[in-house]
N, C-alpha and C positions, 0 to 999 in steps of 0.2 A: 414624638421623634420624626425628626426629620431624614431627608431622602439618602442626604450626603453622610449623617451620622450612621444612619442604618445600615447603610454599604460597606461603608469604613469597617463598623466593627461585625460586620457579617463574615467580610474577608479576614480579618484579623484572624476569627475563633476558626474560620476554614482551613488556616494556615497550621493555626496550632495544632488543631485535630487530626493536620496532615488528608487530610479531603483537597487540598488543592498545595501543589508540590512546584510547580512552575510559572515564571514569569509569563508564559503565554495563556496556561491555564487562565491566571486570575486575570488577564487583559482580558480575555474574552468572555469571562464572567461579567467581570465590572463593565464593559461595551453595553452588552444585555441588559444589566439592571439601570445603567444612566439612562437608555435608549426609554425602556420602563417607566422611570420616574419625570421622563418627558409627557408620558403619554398619559400618564394617570392623573385624576382627576382629584385626587386624594391623597394623603399625607400615606404612608405604607402600614402606617395601623389601624386606617378605615378604607384601603381601596378592594375594591369586589373584583367578580368574575368579568365585570366589561371592561375593567381596566387593563386585567390580563389579556382579555381578546383583542384590544386596539394595539397592543403591541407586537402580537402575534400576526398579526393581519399585516404586519410589514414582510412579511419573508412568503414569496410566492411558492419559494422550494418545501416541499413538506418533510427534508430531512433538517433542513436549515431550521424550521419551525418546530422540530420536535426536540431541539438541542436547545433553542431558546426557551422552550418550555420545561424541560427537564432544570433548568439554572431556575427557572423563575420557581418552579416547587420548590429547589431547594432553597433557595432563600426564608420562602414564607412557613415552611418544616422548621428552620432554624426560627422565625418568630415565634411559634408555636412553642419550640423545644425551650424558649429564654421565657416562657412566660408574656408575652406582646401582645399576641394576639389568640383568639380561641379557634379559628377554624382558617382557611389555607385556600383564598379562593384559586390560584392555579390549579389543584383538584379536580375545579368546578369545570375545570374547559377540558374539553375532550382534546388527547395526544393525537397529534398526525399520524396516516400510517405512514410508517416509511419507504421510501422507494428506493429498490437496488441501482447503485451508483453506476454508471459509466464510467469502466477504468479500461484503457487502453493495456497490452498486457504484449510486454516484450519477448519476443523469440528468442532460441539459444542462437542464433545465427545475428540477431540485431545486437545482441547482447556483446558475440563476439566483434562484430564491427565498431562498436562503441571504445570496444578495450582497444582496437587497432589504430582507431585516427587520434590518440591521444599522442598530445607533441609536448607537452610539459610533465615533470612531474606532478605537482601538484594537480592537471587534469587526470594522468593515472591513481592520483590517492582518490580523487573524486569518485571515479568511475571504480575503481576496483573495491573501495572500501564500501561502497553502497550495495553493488552485486554480488560481493564477497562477505559481507558479515551482514547483513539486512539493516544498516547504521540509517536511521532516520535523519534527516537535513539538519536538527538540531544536536545532533547525536554527534556526524560528522564534523560539524562546528565546532563540537567543544572536545574534540578527542586531542590530548595530549602525548607527550612521551610517555609518560608513566602507564598510560591505559596498552601499552605495548612491552613493558618490562619482563612479563611473565612469557618463557619461551612458548610457545606453540600455543597462545591462545590472546584474544582481544580483550579488555577487559572494560565492561560499560557499568562507569561508575556510576552510582546513587547521584551524582550532583550533575552527571551529563544524561541518563536514563529516562525516560518519559517514567512517574508516577514511582519517582526514583528506587526502579525494581533493577537494583544491580543483577549484572550476567555476564556469563562469560563463553566466548564464540570462540571454539574452535579457529584455527587459521587454517584455509586450505590450501594445495597446494600451489595454484595458481597466486595466490598472494605471499611467499612465503621468500621471494627476492624481493619484495618490495617493502617486506615487513621487517625484513632484516637491514635494510637502508636506513627504516626509521627506529627502528633500534641504535644501528649505529650510528646515527647523524640527531637524531630530534632528542634535545634534553629534556628531562622529566617534565618540566612545566612549559616548555614550548610548545606550541600548538601546530600539531602534524599538519594540518592543510593552512598553508600559513596567508595572513592577512598580509596587504600590499603596505600597510599600517607598521608591519615588524609581526616577528613572531610570539613574541608575548602577547598580542591581541588577538582575540578569536573572527575569524572571518563571516560576513556579514551573510547572512541566508540568502538573500536575496541574490548578492555574488554566487553562492553555489549553484543557485535555480540558472543564471545565465550562462555559466560554465557550462551545466547539463545539455542546456538548450543548442548551445553554439557546435557541443561534438555531437551531437546528434543530426545536428543538419550539414556537418562535417562527414559524418557515417550515411546520409543519405535518407535519413527519416524521416518522413515529412509528416509526423504526427508529430503532436504536442507532449514531448516529454520531459518530466520535471522529475526532479529527487526521488521521490517517494515511488514512481514506478522502479527506480533499482532496488528499492526494498522487495518489492511487489515480486521481482525475478529472483530474487534471492530466497522469498518465502514458497516461490515455484518449485522451486531446485530443491528446496531439504525437504518439502511435506511429501516430495514425490518420491525420494530417495531414504527418509530417515523414517520418515512416521509421523504424524500428530503430535504426540508428545515430547519429541524431541524439538519438531518447530515450534509446538508453542514457546518451551524454554528459550531456544536461538533466536526466534521473536522479541522476546520480554512480551507476550500477550497476558494480561490480568486471568481473561478467561478463555478455555480453550474451543470453546464456538467460533470465536472470533476468527481463531486460526483455522476450525473447519469449514467456516462460512468460506471465507476469502481464498483458501491454498487446497482445497482438499475436495470441497463439493463441487467444484468444476472441472474438465478435465481441462491438462495442459493443450494450447495450441499444436504443440509437436501431436499429442496425442490422437486430437482430431484430426488433424492432416492423416497420422500413419492408420487410421481407424477406416478410411476411405479413399483409402490410395490404390486400389484396385476396383472399384468402381465404377462402371461406366453407364453413362445416360443413353448412349447410343454405340452400336458395333464399330471402331474402327473400318475405315476402307479395306484395309490392307487385309486383316479378317473376313472379310465379307468376299472380297475377289477370291480368296485362298478353299473358303467354302464352296465358291459358284465352281472354280473351277473344281474340287473333288469331285461334287456333282456330275460336274461332266461327264468328269474321267468314270464315273460308274455309271453313268445313262450307256456310254461308248462301249461299253462291255457288255453291257444288257443286248445290245444291238448284234455283238460278232458272237454269241454265243446260239448254239445251232436250237432251232426249235425243237419242243417235244412234241413230237406226233402221235405219240401214243405206242400200244402193242405192235410189233414187228408182223404183218403180213405173210401168211403161207399158202 
């Protein structure tokens, strides 16, 4: 079996089994396997652990290497299940230890600033739907009028949701005006965030990223702000106010551990600020002066008080 045939057959079976449900996921898997095919010195039925190690050595970041390793394990597990191989060489390579990614977290005031500087309806929809529904970038691009037809809810249909996990998200108070406009003005199969090529064409994800960056710059936020940070801001808010299980359902996470590790296990920035609000590393000058003056007043009273000379002589 040649590499092209093996990869194509693997992708087809993964699609049919529901293990790969989006174009982006298939693109990422196929890209990794094509790199592996370039690195391997053998055809897929005869590769060994050294072939796998050569591919994994491409990535210096342990998280990227771990994702690539998972793709190789899945591919060779499929070859085992189909009876093409008797062992999985990818499982003979130790998986990289995941590193906690560094993610910039938007404060409530920064979110308010982003909303305040929006200049067009399209900009407002990108920001408000991102921070108000927790939509991923691809979900923002996929929103159509049909997703807002149920009053009080935003529908994340299986065709736009990650992993085809359908969910319903209540409309927050801050979104009611904008959602009302969408319900009245956007036909069922027109896109809510319109492309420049027409409302029946989905907006490009790169364009959404550019819009978010421009708004962040306008709001005076110097950090690198991208669409997924809007989702993180929504998750922070929901997890603190509604609890872990509600947050998992509204975020569309397959595992509650994902919700817990990202949005619950770490305190929010406002909580950190409130926790040390009264902390002082040094006594303020005014407090020092007041304490000194109080000591001086006390000393003056001591000098003015008559001395106790003991019992009166007779």
